[in-house]
Every structure is written in structure tokens, then in C-alpha cells.
VMD Tcl script that builds the backbone (N, CA, C; Angstrom):
set m [mol new atoms 270]
animate dup $m
set s [atomselect $m all]
$s set {name element resname resid chain x y z} {
  {N N UNK 1 A 13.571 -65.032 127.312}
  {CA C UNK 1 A 14.742 -65.069 126.463}
  {C C UNK 1 A 15.675 -63.956 126.898}
  {N N UNK 2 A 16.898 -64.331 127.193}
  {CA C UNK 2 A 17.875 -63.335 127.633}
  {C C UNK 2 A 18.511 -62.667 126.426}
  {N N UNK 3 A 18.768 -61.414 126.625}
  {CA C UNK 3 A 19.357 -60.620 125.533}
  {C C UNK 3 A 20.864 -60.576 125.731}
  {N N UNK 4 A 21.615 -60.858 124.708}
  {CA C UNK 4 A 23.073 -60.844 124.767}
  {C C UNK 4 A 23.545 -59.471 124.293}
  {N N UNK 5 A 24.343 -58.782 125.150}
  {CA C UNK 5 A 24.865 -57.460 124.801}
  {C C UNK 5 A 26.298 -57.647 124.319}
  {N N UNK 6 A 26.566 -57.183 123.107}
  {CA C UNK 6 A 27.936 -57.336 122.596}
  {C C UNK 6 A 28.933 -56.573 123.471}
  {N N UNK 7 A 30.169 -57.072 123.488}
  {CA C UNK 7 A 31.231 -56.447 124.285}
  {C C UNK 7 A 31.411 -54.982 123.926}
  {N N UNK 8 A 31.331 -54.701 122.648}
  {CA C UNK 8 A 31.539 -53.336 122.177}
  {C C UNK 8 A 30.508 -52.389 122.785}
  {N N UNK 9 A 29.290 -52.804 122.878}
  {CA C UNK 9 A 28.242 -51.957 123.450}
  {C C UNK 9 A 28.433 -51.770 124.952}
  {N N UNK 10 A 29.029 -52.752 125.620}
  {CA C UNK 10 A 29.335 -52.608 127.044}
  {C C UNK 10 A 30.495 -51.631 127.245}
  {N N UNK 11 A 31.433 -51.699 126.325}
  {CA C UNK 11 A 32.660 -50.907 126.475}
  {C C UNK 11 A 32.426 -49.424 126.210}
  {N N UNK 12 A 31.521 -49.073 125.338}
  {CA C UNK 12 A 31.297 -47.665 124.983}
  {C C UNK 12 A 30.968 -46.790 126.190}
  {N N UNK 13 A 30.036 -47.163 127.040}
  {CA C UNK 13 A 29.769 -46.314 128.217}
  {C C UNK 13 A 30.985 -46.206 129.140}
  {N N UNK 14 A 31.729 -47.294 129.254}
  {CA C UNK 14 A 32.944 -47.251 130.080}
  {C C UNK 14 A 33.952 -46.267 129.490}
  {N N UNK 15 A 34.111 -46.314 128.174}
  {CA C UNK 15 A 35.049 -45.400 127.509}
  {C C UNK 15 A 34.609 -43.946 127.681}
  {N N UNK 16 A 33.301 -43.689 127.533}
  {CA C UNK 16 A 32.800 -42.326 127.711}
  {C C UNK 16 A 33.061 -41.834 129.135}
  {N N UNK 17 A 32.803 -42.689 130.097}
  {CA C UNK 17 A 33.045 -42.306 131.492}
  {C C UNK 17 A 34.528 -42.050 131.753}
  {N N UNK 18 A 35.385 -42.889 131.177}
  {CA C UNK 18 A 36.826 -42.706 131.354}
  {C C UNK 18 A 37.281 -41.397 130.706}
  {N N UNK 19 A 36.763 -41.098 129.518}
  {CA C UNK 19 A 37.114 -39.844 128.845}
  {C C UNK 19 A 36.619 -38.640 129.640}
  {N N UNK 20 A 35.409 -38.736 130.169}
  {CA C UNK 20 A 34.848 -37.651 130.972}
  {C C UNK 20 A 35.720 -37.411 132.214}
  {N N UNK 21 A 36.123 -38.484 132.867}
  {CA C UNK 21 A 36.966 -38.363 134.064}
  {C C UNK 21 A 38.321 -37.753 133.711}
  {N N UNK 22 A 38.883 -38.152 132.578}
  {CA C UNK 22 A 40.174 -37.603 132.145}
  {C C UNK 22 A 40.050 -36.114 131.848}
  {N N UNK 23 A 38.976 -35.725 131.159}
  {CA C UNK 23 A 38.773 -34.299 130.873}
  {C C UNK 23 A 38.613 -33.495 132.164}
  {N N UNK 24 A 37.905 -34.047 133.131}
  {CA C UNK 24 A 37.711 -33.348 134.404}
  {C C UNK 24 A 39.036 -33.204 135.155}
  {N N UNK 25 A 39.850 -34.279 135.162}
  {CA C UNK 25 A 41.163 -34.192 135.826}
  {C C UNK 25 A 42.037 -33.141 135.151}
  {N N UNK 26 A 42.020 -33.107 133.822}
  {CA C UNK 26 A 42.802 -32.116 133.081}
  {C C UNK 26 A 42.323 -30.704 133.409}
  {N N UNK 27 A 41.015 -30.521 133.444}
  {CA C UNK 27 A 40.443 -29.208 133.766}
  {C C UNK 27 A 40.840 -28.782 135.180}
  {N N UNK 28 A 40.753 -29.702 136.132}
  {CA C UNK 28 A 41.124 -29.396 137.518}
  {C C UNK 28 A 42.609 -29.054 137.631}
  {N N UNK 29 A 43.426 -29.812 136.917}
  {CA C UNK 29 A 44.873 -29.564 136.940}
  {C C UNK 29 A 45.191 -28.189 136.360}
  {N N UNK 30 A 44.558 -27.828 135.251}
  {CA C UNK 30 A 44.784 -26.514 134.643}
  {C C UNK 30 A 44.347 -25.387 135.577}
  {N N UNK 31 A 43.227 -25.583 136.248}
  {CA C UNK 31 A 42.753 -24.554 137.181}
  {C C UNK 31 A 43.757 -24.367 138.316}
  {N N UNK 32 A 44.301 -25.465 138.819}
  {CA C UNK 32 A 45.296 -25.388 139.886}
  {C C UNK 32 A 46.559 -24.680 139.400}
  {N N UNK 33 A 47.021 -25.026 138.204}
  {CA C UNK 33 A 48.220 -24.386 137.655}
  {C C UNK 33 A 48.001 -22.895 137.424}
  {N N UNK 34 A 46.835 -22.517 136.933}
  {CA C UNK 34 A 46.539 -21.096 136.729}
  {C C UNK 34 A 46.537 -20.346 138.055}
  {N N UNK 35 A 46.016 -20.974 139.088}
  {CA C UNK 35 A 46.023 -20.358 140.413}
  {C C UNK 35 A 47.452 -20.177 140.916}
  {N N UNK 36 A 48.284 -21.197 140.725}
  {CA C UNK 36 A 49.677 -21.110 141.166}
  {C C UNK 36 A 50.425 -20.014 140.416}
  {N N UNK 37 A 50.213 -19.913 139.114}
  {CA C UNK 37 A 50.862 -18.863 138.319}
  {C C UNK 37 A 50.427 -17.496 138.821}
  {N N UNK 38 A 49.151 -17.355 139.072}
  {CA C UNK 38 A 48.629 -16.084 139.572}
  {C C UNK 38 A 49.264 -15.718 140.909}
  {N N UNK 39 A 49.382 -16.682 141.798}
  {CA C UNK 39 A 49.982 -16.427 143.107}
  {C C UNK 39 A 51.460 -16.077 142.973}
  {N N UNK 40 A 52.167 -16.779 142.093}
  {CA C UNK 40 A 53.591 -16.494 141.899}
  {C C UNK 40 A 53.796 -15.108 141.302}
  {N N UNK 41 A 52.958 -14.736 140.350}
  {CA C UNK 41 A 53.080 -13.411 139.758}
  {C C UNK 41 A 52.782 -12.341 140.789}
  {N N UNK 42 A 51.804 -12.577 141.626}
  {CA C UNK 42 A 51.485 -11.622 142.685}
  {C C UNK 42 A 52.651 -11.444 143.636}
  {N N UNK 43 A 53.317 -12.533 143.973}
  {CA C UNK 43 A 54.488 -12.458 144.845}
  {C C UNK 43 A 55.635 -11.726 144.179}
  {N N UNK 44 A 55.823 -11.970 142.887}
  {CA C UNK 44 A 56.890 -11.288 142.160}
  {C C UNK 44 A 56.604 -9.796 142.086}
  {N N UNK 45 A 55.348 -9.438 141.845}
  {CA C UNK 45 A 54.979 -8.024 141.784}
  {C C UNK 45 A 55.250 -7.339 143.117}
  {N N UNK 46 A 54.935 -8.009 144.210}
  {CA C UNK 46 A 55.155 -7.426 145.530}
  {C C UNK 46 A 56.650 -7.266 145.786}
  {N N UNK 47 A 57.436 -8.273 145.414}
  {CA C UNK 47 A 58.880 -8.195 145.620}
  {C C UNK 47 A 59.468 -7.035 144.820}
  {N N UNK 48 A 59.040 -6.883 143.574}
  {CA C UNK 48 A 59.534 -5.780 142.749}
  {C C UNK 48 A 59.102 -4.434 143.315}
  {N N UNK 49 A 57.889 -4.369 143.793}
  {CA C UNK 49 A 57.385 -3.130 144.385}
  {C C UNK 49 A 58.188 -2.761 145.629}
  {N N UNK 50 A 58.488 -3.753 146.458}
  {CA C UNK 50 A 59.292 -3.503 147.659}
  {C C UNK 50 A 60.698 -3.033 147.287}
  {N N UNK 51 A 61.279 -3.676 146.282}
  {CA C UNK 51 A 62.624 -3.289 145.846}
  {C C UNK 51 A 62.620 -1.868 145.285}
  {N N UNK 52 A 61.608 -1.523 144.506}
  {CA C UNK 52 A 61.497 -0.177 143.955}
  {C C UNK 52 A 61.361 0.853 145.070}
  {N N UNK 53 A 60.546 0.549 146.064}
  {CA C UNK 53 A 60.366 1.458 147.208}
  {C C UNK 53 A 61.707 1.673 147.927}
  {N N UNK 54 A 62.465 0.598 148.127}
  {CA C UNK 54 A 63.763 0.697 148.792}
  {C C UNK 54 A 64.739 1.526 147.956}
  {N N UNK 55 A 64.751 1.316 146.655}
  {CA C UNK 55 A 65.662 2.066 145.784}
  {C C UNK 55 A 65.314 3.556 145.775}
  {N N UNK 56 A 64.040 3.877 145.785}
  {CA C UNK 56 A 63.639 5.289 145.830}
  {C C UNK 56 A 64.072 5.928 147.144}
  {N N UNK 57 A 63.945 5.189 148.223}
  {CA C UNK 57 A 64.374 5.700 149.527}
  {C C UNK 57 A 65.878 5.973 149.516}
  {N N UNK 58 A 66.646 5.023 148.971}
  {CA C UNK 58 A 68.098 5.207 148.893}
  {C C UNK 58 A 68.455 6.383 147.990}
  {N N UNK 59 A 67.730 6.543 146.884}
  {CA C UNK 59 A 67.977 7.672 145.980}
  {C C UNK 59 A 67.756 8.995 146.702}
  {N N UNK 60 A 66.675 9.070 147.462}
  {CA C UNK 60 A 66.390 10.295 148.212}
  {C C UNK 60 A 67.481 10.576 149.243}
  {N N UNK 61 A 67.943 9.514 149.919}
  {CA C UNK 61 A 69.016 9.684 150.901}
  {C C UNK 61 A 70.301 10.161 150.228}
  {N N UNK 62 A 70.606 9.598 149.052}
  {CA C UNK 62 A 71.804 10.024 148.320}
  {C C UNK 62 A 71.683 11.477 147.873}
  {N N UNK 63 A 70.491 11.888 147.477}
  {CA C UNK 63 A 70.277 13.287 147.093}
  {C C UNK 63 A 70.534 14.218 148.265}
  {N N UNK 64 A 70.062 13.831 149.447}
  {CA C UNK 64 A 70.292 14.634 150.652}
  {C C UNK 64 A 71.782 14.700 150.967}
  {N N UNK 65 A 72.462 13.554 150.863}
  {CA C UNK 65 A 73.908 13.540 151.121}
  {C C UNK 65 A 74.659 14.404 150.109}
  {N N UNK 66 A 74.240 14.361 148.849}
  {CA C UNK 66 A 74.887 15.181 147.824}
  {C C UNK 66 A 74.699 16.664 148.136}
  {N N UNK 67 A 73.509 17.046 148.563}
  {CA C UNK 67 A 73.265 18.444 148.943}
  {C C UNK 67 A 74.151 18.845 150.121}
  {N N UNK 68 A 74.278 17.942 151.097}
  {CA C UNK 68 A 75.138 18.220 152.252}
  {C C UNK 68 A 76.592 18.400 151.821}
  {N N UNK 69 A 77.052 17.559 150.888}
  {CA C UNK 69 A 78.432 17.672 150.408}
  {C C UNK 69 A 78.663 18.995 149.682}
  {N N UNK 70 A 77.690 19.436 148.903}
  {CA C UNK 70 A 77.811 20.723 148.214}
  {C C UNK 70 A 77.917 21.846 149.238}
  {N N UNK 71 A 77.102 21.789 150.272}
  {CA C UNK 71 A 77.138 22.809 151.326}
  {C C UNK 71 A 78.499 22.818 152.016}
  {N N UNK 72 A 79.020 21.633 152.326}
  {CA C UNK 72 A 80.336 21.533 152.979}
  {C C UNK 72 A 81.422 22.059 152.054}
  {N N UNK 73 A 81.353 21.712 150.767}
  {CA C UNK 73 A 82.363 22.167 149.813}
  {C C UNK 73 A 82.343 23.690 149.690}
  {N N UNK 74 A 81.162 24.273 149.643}
  {CA C UNK 74 A 81.068 25.731 149.550}
  {C C UNK 74 A 81.609 26.398 150.811}
  {N N UNK 75 A 81.308 25.827 151.968}
  {CA C UNK 75 A 81.814 26.392 153.225}
  {C C UNK 75 A 83.331 26.273 153.291}
  {N N UNK 76 A 83.858 25.134 152.840}
  {CA C UNK 76 A 85.309 24.939 152.842}
  {C C UNK 76 A 85.980 25.911 151.882}
  {N N UNK 77 A 85.402 26.080 150.699}
  {CA C UNK 77 A 85.950 27.012 149.719}
  {C C UNK 77 A 85.950 28.431 150.282}
  {N N UNK 78 A 84.863 28.813 150.902}
  {CA C UNK 78 A 84.760 30.148 151.492}
  {C C UNK 78 A 85.797 30.335 152.594}
  {N N UNK 79 A 85.962 29.322 153.434}
  {CA C UNK 79 A 86.944 29.407 154.521}
  {C C UNK 79 A 88.356 29.503 153.965}
  {N N UNK 80 A 88.651 28.733 152.918}
  {CA C UNK 80 A 89.990 28.783 152.316}
  {C C UNK 80 A 90.254 30.143 151.676}
  {N N UNK 81 A 89.258 30.680 150.981}
  {CA C UNK 81 A 89.429 31.996 150.369}
  {C C UNK 81 A 89.650 33.056 151.440}
  {N N UNK 82 A 88.909 32.962 152.509}
  {CA C UNK 82 A 89.061 33.915 153.613}
  {C C UNK 82 A 90.444 33.787 154.228}
  {N N UNK 83 A 90.896 32.561 154.405}
  {CA C UNK 83 A 92.221 32.316 154.981}
  {C C UNK 83 A 93.312 32.827 154.049}
  {N N UNK 84 A 93.151 32.621 152.749}
  {CA C UNK 84 A 94.140 33.095 151.778}
  {C C UNK 84 A 94.181 34.619 151.740}
  {N N UNK 85 A 93.027 35.260 151.834}
  {CA C UNK 85 A 92.977 36.722 151.842}
  {C C UNK 85 A 93.678 37.275 153.079}
  {N N UNK 86 A 93.464 36.646 154.229}
  {CA C UNK 86 A 94.122 37.097 155.459}
  {C C UNK 86 A 95.626 36.905 155.361}
  {N N UNK 87 A 96.052 35.801 154.761}
  {CA C UNK 87 A 97.481 35.534 154.633}
  {C C UNK 87 A 98.119 36.522 153.662}
  {N N UNK 88 A 97.397 36.907 152.628}
  {CA C UNK 88 A 97.934 37.840 151.648}
  {C C UNK 88 A 98.038 39.240 152.234}
  {N N UNK 89 A 97.191 39.590 153.157}
  {CA C UNK 89 A 97.207 40.923 153.758}
  {C C UNK 89 A 98.322 41.059 154.786}
  {N N UNK 90 A 98.778 39.984 155.322}
  {CA C UNK 90 A 99.827 40.102 156.343}
  {C C UNK 90 A 101.197 39.932 155.807}
}
mol reanalyze $m
mol bondsrecalc $m
mol representation Tube
mol addrep $m
């Protein structure tokens, strides 16, 4: 005697397998997206770090130039005062 399996009982294992496959695809997709976010953040951090390093270098160069300008201004002031004193004496 053959046993008749109702359609519903046949469908349940198929539904479970389909749900399992969907959950696995979702899990895999989330893992991939998390990896991409991590990589993008790492790239952004490196870009910001490089920009900060460049800005610090430029700041140091500007500080050196400012010191040079102060030295030139003091030398010019001294030369002008010396020139004015010589002109006043003659």
C-alpha cells in the first residue's frame, strides 16, 4: 500500500530550505558590506592622516618663513636707523 504525502508536508521542507538559503545570502551580504565599510574607513583615515601630515609640514615651513621675515625686518630697521643717524650727523 502506497502512502500518500499531502502537498503541505512536501512543501514544508522546501520552505525551510528556501528560508535557510535566504538567511545565508543575507548573512553573506552583510559580511561583505561590513568588510567594504571597514576598507573605506581605513582609506579615509589614511587620507586624513596624509593631509594632516602635509598641513603640519606647511605650518612648520610657514613658521620658518615668519622667523626669517622677523630677522629681515630687524636688520632693515637697524640699517635704516644707522643710515638716519649718519644723515643727522652730517
